[in-house]
C-alpha positions as CSV (number, residue, x, y, z in Angstrom):
1,X,0.0,0.0,0.0
2,X,1.1,3.5,-0.7
3,X,0.0,4.9,2.7
4,X,0.9,3.9,6.2
5,X,-0.6,4.6,9.7
6,X,0.3,8.2,10.7
7,X,0.5,9.6,7.2
8,X,-1.5,12.6,6.2
9,X,-3.7,12.0,3.2
10,X,-6.0,14.0,1.0
11,X,-9.2,12.6,-0.5
12,X,-9.3,12.8,-4.4
13,X,-12.8,11.5,-5.1
14,X,-16.2,11.0,-3.4
15,X,-18.3,13.0,-1.0
16,X,-15.2,14.0,1.1
17,X,-13.1,15.2,-1.9
18,X,-10.5,17.8,-0.8
19,X,-10.5,16.8,2.9
20,X,-7.2,16.1,4.7
21,X,-6.8,13.6,7.6
22,X,-4.3,11.5,9.4
23,X,-4.4,7.7,8.7
24,X,-5.5,5.9,11.9
25,X,-5.7,2.3,10.7
26,X,-4.7,0.4,7.5
27,X,-6.4,-2.8,6.1
28,X,-4.1,-4.0,3.4
29,X,-6.1,-7.2,2.5
30,X,-9.2,-5.1,1.9
31,X,-7.2,-2.2,0.4
32,X,-9.0,0.2,2.8
33,X,-7.9,2.8,5.4
34,X,-9.5,4.7,8.2
35,X,-8.6,8.4,8.4
36,X,-9.3,11.0,10.9
37,X,-12.4,13.1,10.0
38,X,-13.0,11.4,6.7
39,X,-16.1,9.3,5.8
40,X,-17.9,10.1,9.0
41,X,-20.7,7.6,9.8
42,X,-23.7,8.1,12.1
43,X,-24.4,5.1,14.4
44,X,-27.4,4.8,16.6
45,X,-26.3,3.0,19.8
46,X,-28.7,1.3,22.2
47,X,-28.0,1.7,26.0
48,X,-25.8,-1.2,27.2
49,X,-26.8,-1.6,30.8
50,X,-27.5,1.0,33.5
51,X,-24.0,2.6,33.3
52,X,-23.8,3.1,29.5
53,X,-26.0,5.7,27.9
54,X,-27.3,5.3,24.4
55,X,-27.4,7.9,21.7
56,X,-26.1,8.9,18.3
57,X,-22.3,8.4,17.8
58,X,-20.3,9.8,14.9
59,X,-17.2,7.8,13.9
60,X,-14.9,7.3,10.9
61,X,-15.6,4.6,8.4
62,X,-13.3,2.8,6.1
63,X,-12.5,4.3,2.7
64,X,-10.8,2.7,-0.3
65,X,-7.1,3.4,-0.4
66,X,-7.3,4.3,-4.1
67,X,-9.4,7.3,-3.3
68,X,-6.7,9.0,-1.2
69,X,-3.2,10.4,-2.0
70,X,-0.3,11.1,0.3
71,X,-0.3,14.8,1.3
72,X,3.2,16.3,1.0
73,X,3.7,19.2,3.5
74,X,6.4,20.7,1.4
75,X,4.4,20.9,-1.9
76,X,1.0,21.4,-0.1
77,X,-0.7,19.0,-2.6
78,X,-1.5,15.3,-2.9
79,X,1.4,13.4,-4.5
80,X,2.2,10.0,-5.8
81,X,4.6,7.9,-3.7
82,X,7.7,6.2,-5.1
83,X,10.3,3.9,-3.7
84,X,14.1,4.3,-3.7
85,X,17.1,2.4,-2.3
86,X,19.3,4.6,-0.1
87,X,23.1,4.5,0.1
88,X,23.0,2.2,3.2
89,X,20.9,-0.3,1.3
90,X,17.6,0.4,3.0
91,X,14.4,1.0,1.0
92,X,12.5,4.3,1.6
93,X,9.4,6.0,0.3
94,X,9.9,9.2,-1.7
95,X,7.6,12.0,-2.9
96,X,7.4,11.8,-6.7
97,X,7.0,15.6,-7.0
98,X,9.8,17.0,-5.0
99,X,12.0,13.8,-4.4
100,X,12.0,14.2,-0.6
101,X,12.4,11.1,1.5
102,X,9.1,10.5,3.4
103,X,10.4,7.8,5.8
104,X,13.5,5.7,6.2
């Protein structure tokens, strides 16, 4: 997958197009992610015993990874992610627009 937990992403299609959020969870087998503030769902919860109160809860839902792009802070836009081998032999992700190393 081109995004990891902790990355900032921008939505490129759908009802939340243009929104930015931090990736909270990644599901590689389903090719889906959960990002902060993106694809908000409304869930009606029933009271679970005397201590827990019921009500309407808003939470993030899963979105397909193909609908988001990595958000580069330097370029201030969504960018494609490439891979490159560094001098020490380790593989790192790079921004295709500016060439900056995302993580090592």
